[in-house]
N, C-alpha and C positions, 0 to 999 in steps of 0.2 A: 956661702957659709958651710962649714962641715960639722956634721953631727956623728956621734957613734952609731945611732939608729934613727933612720927616717921612716915614719909610718904613713901610709896613705890609707886613710879611713879612720874615723874615731868612734866606731862602733865597739861592741864588746871585745872582739879580738884585738882591735887596734888600741883601744885604751888600756886594755889589760897589758899588753906588750910594753906600752909606754909607762905605766905604773910600776910594773915588775922590773922593768930595766931601770927606771930611775930610783927605785929603792935600792938597786945594787951599784949606783953611782954613775950609770951611764948617762951621757948627754942625748937627750931625746927630742925629736921634732915630730908633730903630728899634723898632717894636713887633712882637714875635714871640710866637706862641701856645704854641709848643714849644721848640725849641732853635735857635739860629742855625746855619745850615748847610743847613736845610731838607731836603726829600725827597732831594736829590742826595747829601748827606753821610750822612744817618741811615737812609733807607729806599730808596735808589736806586743811583745811579752807583757810589759808592764800596764799599758792602757787596757789591753784585752782583760787581763786578770782583774783589773779594777771593775770592769763591766761584769765579769762573772762574780765578783763579790756583791755587787748591787743585786744580781739574781739570787744569790744565796741569802742575803738579808731578807728579800721579798719573800722567798720560800718560807723563811723562818717566821715572818710575821704572818703569813697566810696560815701557817700551821700552829700558831701559838696557843689556840684554844685548847689544844691537846695537853698543854702543860698548865691549864687554868689561868692563862694570861690573855686578857682582852684587848682587842684592837678596835676601839670605837670607830664606827664609820667604815671599817674594812681597810684593807691594804690599797694603797695606790702607788703608781710609779710616775715620777717626774724625771724623764731621762735626761732633760737638760741639766738638772741638779747634778746627776751622776757624771755628765760630760764635765761640768765645772770641777767636780771633785777629782775627776781623772786628770785634769789639766793642773790642779794643784799638786797632786802627787807627782806627777811627771816633773813639773817645774822645780819642786823641792829636791828631787833626786838629781836632776840636771844641775842645779846650782851646787849641790854637794861634790858631784863629779867634777865639775869645773874647778871648784876650790881645791879638790885633791890634786889635779894635774897642776894647777898653779902653785900649790905648796911644795910640790916635789920638782919644781922648776922646769916643767916640760913646756917647750915652746908649741903653740897652737896657731897654725896658719889657717885662714878662712879661704876656702875655694876648692876646685877639683885638681887633684894631683895627677900627674902623667909621669910614668917612669921613662927616663931617657937613658941612652947608653953611659956606661960609666957610673952607675948608681946615683945619677943626678935625678932630681925630682923638680919638675916645674909646676907652679901653681897657674892653671890656664884660665881661671875666671874667679869672680868674687872679689872681695876687698883686698886680698893679697895677689892678685892676678899680676903675673910677670916676674914673681919671686922665684928664684932657683937655689936649691940647696942640695947638698951632697951628703950621702951617709956611707960610712964604713960598711954598714949593713942597711938594706931596705926591706921592710915588711909590708907586703901588699894585704890590705884588709878592707877592700872596697865594698864588701857586703853584697846584698842582693835586692831585687825589687819583686813585687809580685807578678806572677804570670797570669794570663788570660787565655781564652780559647777563641778559635775563629768563629765569627757570628756572634760573639758576646764582647762587642767593644765597650770598654769602660767609660760611662758618661757621668758617674758620680751621683745620678739620680734613680735610674731604673737598674743599672748594673754597676755593682760595687766590687772592689777588692778590699783587703783588709784595711788598706789606708783610707779609703772613703767610708768604710763601715764604722771605723773608730771616730769619725767626726760627726755621726748622726746626733741629731737633737732629739729624735723621737724614735720609738719603736714602731716599725712598719707592721700594719695589720697582718700581713703574710709575706713569706719569703721561700725562695727555692735556694738551698745552699748547695752549689755544685762543687762536689769534692768531699768525700767522706773520711779524709785523714784527720789528723790531730786538731788542726785549726779549724777545719769544717765543722768537726763535732763540738768544738767549744762554742762557735758561733751559733749553731743549731740549739745546743742545749740552753744558752742564755736567752736567745730569742723566744724559745718555747716557755722557759720560766717566766718570762715577762709579759706573755700573753699573745705572742705571734702564733700563727697557723704556720708550721714549718714542714718543708719537705726536703730530705736530703738525697741528692742525686749523685750516684757514684759509678764510674765506669767499670771498676773491678767487681767481683762477685761479693764482696763484703765491705762494709766500713771498717776502718781501723785494721787494715789488712796486715800491719806489721805487728799486731798484738797476738798474744796467745789466744786460740779460739775460745777458751773458757771466759777470758776477760771480755772479748768482743761480744760474746753471746749475752753477757750480763748487761752491757751497755745497750745492746739492741733492745733487750726486754725493757729496760727502763725507759728508752726513748719511745717505744711503742705504747707503753702504759701511759706516758705523758702526751700522746697524740702526735708524736713526730712521725711523719711517713717517711719510709726508707725505700728508695728504689735503686737497685744495684744492677750491674751489667748494663748501664744505660749510655748511650752516646748522644751528645748534645750537638743539636743542628744549628741553633741560633734562637733568636727571640723575636717577637713581634708585639711592639707596643699597643695597648688598648686602653683607652680612657686613662684613668690615673695609675694604671699598672702596666704589665706586659704579660705575654704568654711565652713560656720556655718551652721550645720545641725539641722534642726528643727523636731519636733515630727510627723509633717503632711507630711514629706518627702521633704519639700521645702529646698533648699540650697541657701544661701547667699554668693556670692563670694566677699570678702573684703580684704583690705591690712591689717587690724587690727581688733581684737576683744577686746573690753574694757569691762571687767566684773565689774558690779556695783550692786551687789545683797546683800548688806548689810555687816555688820562687826560682827566678833565673838570676845568674850572677851579673853584678854591675861591672862589667869589664869594657864598656864602650869608652874609648879615650883614655884607658888605664895605661896602655903600653905604646910607645912610639916605635918607630922603625929602628932596628939596630940592636934591640934587646933580644936576649937569648930565651926569655920566658916563653913558654909554649901554653897555648889554650888547647882544650879538646873541642870536639865537634860541637859541643853545646855552649861553648864560651867560657868554661870554667878553667882555672889556673891548675896545671898539672904540677903536683908535688910528690915527694917521696914521703917515706913514713916519718921523716924528721921535719916535715914542712918545708923542705928546700926546693926551689924551683930549678929549672935547667941552667939558670944564670948563677954563678958563684956569688954567694953573700946576698942573694935575694930570696926572701922567704914569702910565704903566703899562709894566711890563717882564716878561719871563719868560713862564712857562706861562699865566698868566692873560690874555695877549693873544690876540686873534683872528687866526687865519691865519698864525701864525709856528711855526717848528720848536721843538718842546718839548726843547731842549737846553741844559744849563747854560752852555756857552760862548757861546751865542747871548744868554742872558740877561746874562752879563757884558758883552758888547759893546754890548747895548741900554742897560745901565746907564750905560756911558761916554758914549753919545749923550746921555742925559738930563742928566747933570751938565755936560757941555759946554754944553748948552741952559741950564741954570740959571746958568752962569757968563757967558753971553752970547758964548761962543766958536762957532767954526764947527762945525756938526753934519754929520757924514757918516752917512746912514742905513746901517742893515745891509742889504747885499745878499743876501737870502735864497736866492737860486738858487745862490750861490757859497760858502756856508758849508762848513766841513768836517764830515763825518759819519764817525762810528767806531763799528762794531759789533764786540763782542768775543767773538763765538762762535769756534769752531774749524771752518774756517779764519777768520781775521779779515777784516773788510771795512772799507775806507776809501775815501771818494770826495769830490770837489768838482766842482761844475759840471754841465753837461748830459750826460745819457746819449745814446747814439746815437739811440735812437728819439726822444727829445725833440728833439733837433737836426733830425732829419729831418721830424717833424711841424711844425716851424716853417718848413720850406722851405729850411733852410740845408743846402747841399751839404757833405758831410763826407768826410774820409779818416781812417782808423783804423789803428793798429798795436797788436799784442799781443805781450807777451813772457811766456811760461810760466815759472814759477819752476823747473820741472824742469831748465832749462838754466843755473841760476844756481849758481855755485861754492859761495857761503855757504849757501844752501838745501840743497845736497847734503851739506855738511859737518855741518849741524845736523840733518839727517835730516827735513826738513819741506819737501816740494816741491810741495804741493798749491797751485793757484791761478795767478794772472797778473796783469800790469799791462796795462791797456788806456788808450790815450790817444785822444780824439776831438778832431779839429782841423778848422777850416773849410777847405774845399777852395777854392782860388783859381781863377780862369779858366784859368790854364795848367796846372791839375791838381796843383800843389803844395800843400803844407800851409801854412795861414795860422795865425792866433791859435788857441791851444789853448782848447777849449771846455769840456772835461771830463777829469779823471783819475780812473780806477776801479782800485781794486786789491783782490785777494783773495788772502790767503796768510799767511805767517808774519810777524808784528809789523808788519803794514802800517799799523796805527793809529799807529805810531811813525815811519812813512816818508812820510806824506802831505804833510809841510810843504812840500817843494819843489814838489810837484803843485799844492797849494793856492795858493802864491805864483804859480806860472805861470798858473793860471786867472785869478786876481785881478788880476794885472799885465797880462793880455791879451797874454802874450808868445808868440812864435812858436817853433817847433822849431828853427830856424836860430839863434835867440838863446840858448835854453836849452841846446842841444847843445854850445856853447862851454865849459860848465862841467864839470869833471871830477868823476867819482864814484870813491870809493876802492874797490880791489880787494883781496881778495874781500869784497863786501858785498852785503846784500839790496838796498840802494838802487841798485846797478847796473842792477837791472831797469828802473827809471825812466829812467835815462840811456840805457840801450840802446834803449828803446822811443822816446824823443825822437830819438835819432840816426837810427833807421829812418825817421822820419818826414821826415827831410831828404832822403831818397832814397839815402842812403849808410850803410846800417847795418853794423855789425860782425858781430855774432852773429845779429841779427834781420833778415830779408829784408824 
């Protein structure tokens, strides 16, 4: 059977391509080995954020006396209840997504898809094993799986990746989180908030190395205040089970005795079995699919999106954007490639982190003269009202020859609900707006979003509350 587009993988990139293409009248088939929604919905973004919300609710109850609200008997956590709630949230979203695909007449085949020569796709296992279909176009969206490290074999009890962590029924008394990137910091934050003794072990010189240093420093200060130990520049050798727990062994001879090790060192592409002999699609040395700026592989009319692509941020919303680029290409419409330097990033640890565009060191390294302004949330009325004043807004702008601020290069936020505040900053960066232009827009008072407005206004040289 022939379709306009055959998609291998039903995660964010795959189902976005299917829904966007079907909305344009294309005949679409999706081959998915598990459930549509992929890692993000079932074993990643959504369940992780549900647990982080459990941590946020617990923090609120613990601190309720500050607002004159009593919590008789004190706050307690039953993680199994949160686990059930997570499953209910995921299942409801899964049913909604399945209904969307069905409503747009997208054919969904169950099993692992393999690309054959001639844009043929064979289902190699599962309920639809043996089925073979052809697409005028094929989209590779097979996604990724968690990586581990030598000496840290995942057993689901002592050593966990994000997959196993999100199935926990109880909070471990102590944990070593190996990896201080976005996911590692989210896990460390929620575990510490829920009562675990946490150590973050990072190979680089800093956690959240991709963030602006002012943002990273704010997170480090918060983590340390909450008792989270941070070890950087560390090499992990392995672990030695002891009693009910294990000892994480570091390269300098140090051992950390913990109940659980959570490995969060990135993800590898799921490209095993994706390609048969005879296709022209190329993989790089790490197994990622090589694509150009328009998501095209080396084989005509075969595209790739999402985590399976080489050199792109492994973010669900980036996969959505890449899928739209592909379908526009299929339709013969103008394609605008994703500008990966300006995509929005959101990290849901406490305090939250959100940013878009260049950091100050990145701009300086490129020889761009910059001017920056920062507004701490400690001076923000709404932050004071809600009792959450950690963090700041920092804006990096190009410095013009006369010393004034030109186009906004980067917006970096750390603090309360910044993942919901980045929209204006993301738009400013991608619109290449200047502070003089953005400062004309009014922010409501009292609101957290005033911090962005105040920082922009300060860059014009005439700030109100920020000098």
